[in-house]
N, C-alpha and C positions, 0 to 999 in steps of 0.2 A: 553215877557214871555218865559222862557226856556222850550221847549217841553219835555214831559216825554218819554224818549227813552228806556223804560223797555224791549222792544223786542230785543234790541241790544245784550243783554246778557242773553236772555231767553234760556231755554231748553224745547223744544216743544215735546210733546208725542202724537202721532196720534193713535186713537183707533176707532173701529166701535163697537157701543153698542151691536149689535146683536151677536157678537162673543167674547165678553170680559168676562162677568160673568152673569149667569142666576140666579136670586134670587128667582123666584117663581116656578121654575121647569117646565116651559112650553117649554123648549128647545131653548129659545131665550134670549140673554142677554138683560139687561135693566138698567135703571138708578139706581135702588136700588142695583143691583149687582155691578155696577161701583163704587157706593159710598162706598161699603165695601172695595174697593181696593185703595182708595185715600191715605191712610197712606203708602201703598206700593209705590205708585208713588212719594209721598213726600220723602220717604226714598231714592228713586232712584235719586233724585235731580231734578225732573220735576218741572218747574215753570209755564207751560201753557199746558192745555189739549186741543187738537184739536179733536172735535167730528165730525164724518162722519154724513151725513143727518139722522135726527131723526124725521122729520115731517111726517104727514100722507102720505102714498104712496101705490100704488099697489105692489111695490117692484119687479118690473120686471128688474130694474137696481140698486139693492142695495140701494134704497131710493133716487137715483139721479133723479127719475121720481116723482117729488113732486106734491101732489094733494091738499095740503093746506099749504100755507106758514106761517100761523099763529097758527099752532097747534102742538101737540105732538102725534106721533103714539101710539095708545093704547098698542101695543105690547111692547113698552119701558116703559110704565107707564103713569102717568097723568102730566098735566102742573105743578101740585104741586110737583111731584117727580123731575121734571126738576129744579124748583126753589130751592128745597132742595139740589139738587146736586150742583148747582152753589154756593149756600151759603156755603156748606161744602168745596168746593174748595177754596173759599175766606178765610175761617177760617184757611186753611193750607198754605196760601200765594200763592195759584195757581190761575191763570186766566183761563177762558174758551174761546176758539175760536170755532166757528161753521162754517159749510159749507154754503155758499151762492150760491145757484144753480138757477140763474135767466136768463141764456141763453135760457133755455127751461123749460117746465113743463110736467106733465103727461097728456096724452090724457083723463084722468079721472078728471082733474081739472075742477071745475065749469066754469072757464073762457072759456075753449075749448068746453065744453059741450054746453054752451050758444051760442058760435060762430057757432057751427055746426047746432044748432036747428033753428037759425034765422039769415039770412044774413043781416038783418037790425039792429041786436043787436050791442051795442057799443063795445062788446067784439070781434066782427068779426075782427076789426082792431088791436086786440091784437096779431094777428098771421099773417103769410104771405101766400097769396093765389095766385093761377094761374088758369085760365079757361082751359088751355091746359098744358099737360106735357111738361116742358121745355126740349130743346134738350140736355142740359148738365146735366140732372138729375142724370147721372151715375157718375158725377165728385164730388170731395170734400167729399167723405164718410170718416167718422172718423174711422170706423172699417172695413177695407178691408178684404174680405173673409167671413165676417159675414153679413155686411150691403151692399145692392146692389144699393140703390138709396138715394138721399136726398129729393125726392118728392114722396108723396103718395096720391092716390085718395081717397076721403071720399065720399061715396055714399050719405049720408044724406045731406052733405054740397054741393054736386054736384060741387066739385072743388078740386084742388090739393093743398096740404099744404106742407110747407118747413120744413125740419128737418135735421140738421147737424148730429145728433146722430141717435138713433133707431127711427123707425116709430111711436112708442108709446110716443115719446118725441118731440112734435111740438115746433119749435122755437118761442119764443116771438118776437114780432115786436118792437125791442128796439127803433126804430126811432119814435114810437108813444109817444108823451109827457105823455099820460095817463099811459103807461107802465112804463116809467121812474118814474112817481110819485108813482106808486105801489112799485117799487124797493126801493125808499126812505122810504116809510112807513114800508116795511119789515125790512130794516136796523134799523130804529128807534125803532120798536117794540121789537126786540130782545136785542138791547142795553139797553132799558128800563128794561128788565127782567134780566140784569146782565152780559151778555156776554161782553168780552173785545175786540172783533174783529171778522173778518170773513176771512176764506180761500175762495177766490172767484174762482169758478169753470169756466173753459173754457173761460178765459178772452178774448183771441183774437177773439173768435166768439161773445162774448157779446158786444164788442165795434165795431163790423163791421157795419159801417154806412149804407151800402147796403148789408143786410144780405144774399141775394141770389147770390151775386157775390162771388162764391167759388174759383175763380182763383186768384184774386188780390183785396180783399176788402179794401176799404179805412177806416182806423181806426178812430173812433170817440173818441179821447183821452180825450176830455173835459168831457165826462161822468164820467171818473175816478176821475177827480178833483171835480165834483159835488157830487159824492158819498162820497168822503173823507170829503168834507166840511160839508156835512150833518152828517156824523158819528161823526166827532170831535166837531160839534156844540152840538150834543146830549150828547156825552161823550168824554171829552178832550183827554183821553189816548187811545181811540179806535184805532185799527190797522187793516189794510187791507193787506192780503197776497195773491198774485196772482199766480194761476196756469197758466203758459204761457211758452210753449216750444219755446222760441225765442232767437235769438242771442243777445249778450250784447249791441250792438249799438241800437237795437230796444227796448231793455229793458229800456234804458235811457228815452225813450218816456213814458214808463209806470210810471217811477219814477217822471218825470217832471223835467225840468231844474232847477227849484227852489225847488224840492222835495215836490211838492204840489199835487201829484197824489197818486199812490200806495206807501205804506210804504215798503213792502217787495215783492220780486219776487223769486220763486224757481229757482235755478241756474241749469237748465237742461243741458246747454253746459258743465259745469264743471262736472256734474254727469256722462255724457256720456264719457267725456275724462278720468274721474277717472277709469271707468271700462275698458277702452281701456288700460290704464296704468297697471291695475291689470292683464289683459289678456296677454299683450305682454312684460311686464317688462320694458317698455320704457315710461318715463314720459314726453316726449317732448310735446305731444299734450296737456297734462294736464297743463304744465307750461304756454303754450300760452293761454289756456282758463282762467286760474287764472289771468294772467297779463291783459287780455282783460276785466276782470270784475272790474278793478280799476276805480277810478274817479267818485264815486257816490256822490250825494248831501248829506249833513250832516245827514239828517233824513232818508235817504234811506238805505236799507239793503238787502243782499242776504239771502236766506234760503237754507241750504245745507241738503242733504239727501242721503241715500244709496238706500234703497228700499221703496216703498210706496204701496198703495192699488191697483195701476194699474200695467201694465206691465213695465219692464225696457225698456224705449223707447230709441232706438238707431238711430232714424230717421235722426238726423243731422250729423251723421258720414258718411264718404264716404263708398262706397260699400266694398272696401278692408278693411277699418277699422272695419266696422260692421261685416264682415265675421270673422275677427280675434276674436272679442268678442263672436260671435256665437260659433265658434270652441272651445273656452275655457270654456264657461259657459252655452251654450245651443245647443250642437251639434245635439241632436235629434230633428227632426221637431216638435214633440209633445211638446217640451219645448219652441218653438217659437210661436209668435202670431202676427197677423195683418201685416205681412210682414215687421215688423220693430222692434220687441221687444222680450223680454224673460219673461216668466210668472212664474219665480221661486223665491223662497226666497233666501236671501243672503247666509245663512249657507250652504245649499246644492250646491249652485253655486260655493262656494269656497271649496267644498269637506270636509267641517267640519274642515278645517285646522285652528287651534287656532291662529297660528302666523299671518296668513293672515287676519283672522277676526279682530284681535287686530289692525293690520295695517290699515284696512279699517275704523274702528271706531275711531282710533287715528286721521286719516286724516279728517274724517267728523267733529270731534270736533275742529280741528285746521285750517280748511279752513276759509277764510274771510266770515263772515256771522253768521247766527244763525242755530244751529243744530236742525234737526227734526228727532226724533226717532220713528220708526214704532213698534207698540205693538208686543211683542214676540221676536223681534230681540235681545233684551238684554239677552235672554237665548239661542239664536241660534236655534229658531224654524225652521222647515222644511216646505215642500210643499207637496201637494197631486195632482199629475198630472193626476189622474183619474177624477178629477173634471173639469167641463167645463171652458174654457177661463180663466178669471182672478180669478175665484174662487179658483184656485190651491193654491194661496198665501193668501187666506182669511180664513183659517181654524181657529177654536176656540182657544183661549188662553189656554196654558197648565200650570195649576196652581199646579197640584200634580199628583201622580200616582193613584188617585182614579178614579172611573167610569167617562168616558168622560174627563179625565184629570182635574177633579175638576171644569170644566166649567158649567156643568148642571147635575141634577139628572134625567133628562128626558131620555126615551129610544128612542126619536126621536129628537136629537139636530138639529138645523137649518142647519148646515153642519157637516159632520162627523169629529170628531177630529182625528188626526193622532195617531194611536194606536200601529202600529208595525214598525219595522225597527229602524235605528239609530236615527231618529228624532221623534219617537213615544213618547207619554207622559210618558211612563214608564221610558224612559231614559232621556228625556229632559223636565224638569218642574221647576217651581219657588221653590217649597218646598225643593227639593233635593239640588238645587244650593245655597239656602240661607245658608245651614249648611256647605258648602264647601268653605273655604276661597279662594281657587284658581279658583273658578268657573267663567264662563263668566259673570254671573250676578254681582258677587261681584267686578270683574275687572271693569265692566262698571260703577258701582256705584262710585268706587274710581276715575275713569277717569273723570266722570262728575263733581265730587266734585272739582277736581283739575282745571278743565276747568273754573268753576265758580269763582275760585280765580285769574283768569287771565283776567281782564277786557279789556286788549288791544286786545284780540282776537275778541271781538265783536265791538270794537270802534276804534281800532288803524289803522294806515296806513300800508298796507301790501306790501311787496316787495319780488319778486321772485329772489333768489340769484343764481349766477352761480355755477354749480356743474355738475357731470357726468349725462348722459342722463337717467340713471335708478334711479336717486336720485331727490327728490323734497325738496327744502329748502325754507321755508317761514319765513320772518322776520317781526315782528310787532313792531311799535313804537307808544306810546301814553302816554302823560303827564309824560315824563321822564322815563318811563319803556320800556325796550326792551326785547323781547323774540324771540327765534329761534326754528323752528320745522323741524326736519329731517325725511324723510320717504324713505325707500329703497324698490323699487318695484322688485328688482332682487332676484333671488333664490340663490344668492351667497353673502357672506360677502364682503364689499367694504371699502377700506380706501381712503380717499380723504382729500383735504385741503380746508378749508373755511376761507375766509378773511373777518374780521369784523373790521371796523375802530375803534369801541369803545372797542377793546380788552384791552385797557389800563384802562378801568373802574375799579376803586379800589374794587368794590364789587365782581368782578370776574364773569365768565360765569359758572353757576352751572347747572348740569343736574338734572332735577326734578325727574327722575326715580331712579337715583343712589346716588344723593347728592354729586357727585364728581365734582370737579372743573376742567374746561378745561383751560389749560395754553396755552397762545399764544406765538409764537416765536417773534423775534425782528421785523418782518414785519407784526405783528398783524394777523398772520395766525394760525388757529386752525387745528390740525390734528385729523380728526374724523374717528373712526373705527365703522362701524355699521354692524350688522349681517344680514343674509338673511331675507328679509321681516321684517326688524327691523325698529324701530322708536325711536326718542329721542326728548324730550322737554327740551329746555334750557332757562334760564333767567338770566340776569345780576343781581346778588344779590340773586338769588333763591327766596324762600318764607320764611316768618318768621317761619311758621310751614310747613315743607315739607310733602307732601302727596304722598305715594308710589303707583304708578299705576300698576307696574308689579306684585306685590305680590311675589309669589314663582315661577313664570313662567320662569324667565330668571336669 
């Protein structure tokens, strides 16, 4: 049977319910509010909605401290509201992906409460304990500068418990077969309620066979195969998307040599190299990262992103490379976080420069893999650095110039919307950009529409072509279709020569932005002129109906 590879050409939109739209006026976004904006997402070209955690939680870590894996937090609505939301998405041809956070849970979860209350409880072995504080308790913290230890003493339990994240998030003992069985039940439960897959949180920690080995844990890759088998047995087209900041060779283990483990993995190495290219004007590192990402099994796929709900993690860059990105996009120490990242939104990082914003989104849409768009980036939302840690980039969605940016009528929204300055909701909002044909929102909609007409981007073979160091040229081939994508990271216009063996194709190489034909010389070389921070999408034969991406901008 041919597998359903719908995720190969999906457009995924990431949103947090609490900051998207508040329907009942309590200051917190909810399912009813999100449901009111599904037509907006459909119009944008979204085909899958990724929901941040919405299960019951004390919300000390934005819901990633789950207290009940089988419920819906009342602040977001009822289980009925969830079911209605999923059904409304399906009616519009959109799927729903939810976070699966099973590396750890909340210390308020009944499992942990039972484990603490009775050392003979079967739930005691759901967690990892020590009678004495381990010598390496200070190692392996996920949040340097905020988190001091991976072990915390619990008076009632009279023992130390292990936590890779915050102390209120005890790690689950994944080596326990009963815990693995619980994970399978959680996966099956939500698939039965209509979700199409899961973004799996903190996968490298989830599959650590010996969880307390923070230096060099042995990965239990077979668990990924078992979760996938369970998911696809319950729902044939279910998809697993792994959050794993790992190098490409290690990612191949996540996919499985036969493509029988994880379906998709976020491409963190390419993301970090992308920002290095944006910061320095040199795409050399990015070319290497893209080339290293080739060779996936047929059912495997990368997921590409610009910004997400966390910091911009630069931990896999060298110190010199990381400092170059810090200097360009986060020079103030208050813009940096955890000794490795930047806590800003994309638009202010790029100084609101429209050309560079378009370059970044054009690149994300044409990298090998599936694009993942963060809510608000389609209108160029900003950040609020007065908020703590990662909250800076988690301000409410800006729908209009109304009170609280149209997010909520409450006088106490969950987080303050950005009201003043160039990124305030009076200047940046969906309503005003809808009526402006040249707005970033309308540009993004046109770019997404065009991307969906180019299936080779999600399923074709990608080749990095030779070109100047500041230029990235990607070529895709799939089922007789060939397209070429050119991006200039330099602040200067550049003219260069591109050699394509198929330049004799009678259909001709057509620029999808201008509808102009690129003529090759006798040696099959195309002479390309591209403006500063410019980009061009080419395809042999073009499209039957050309879609203009630039609008009136160029």
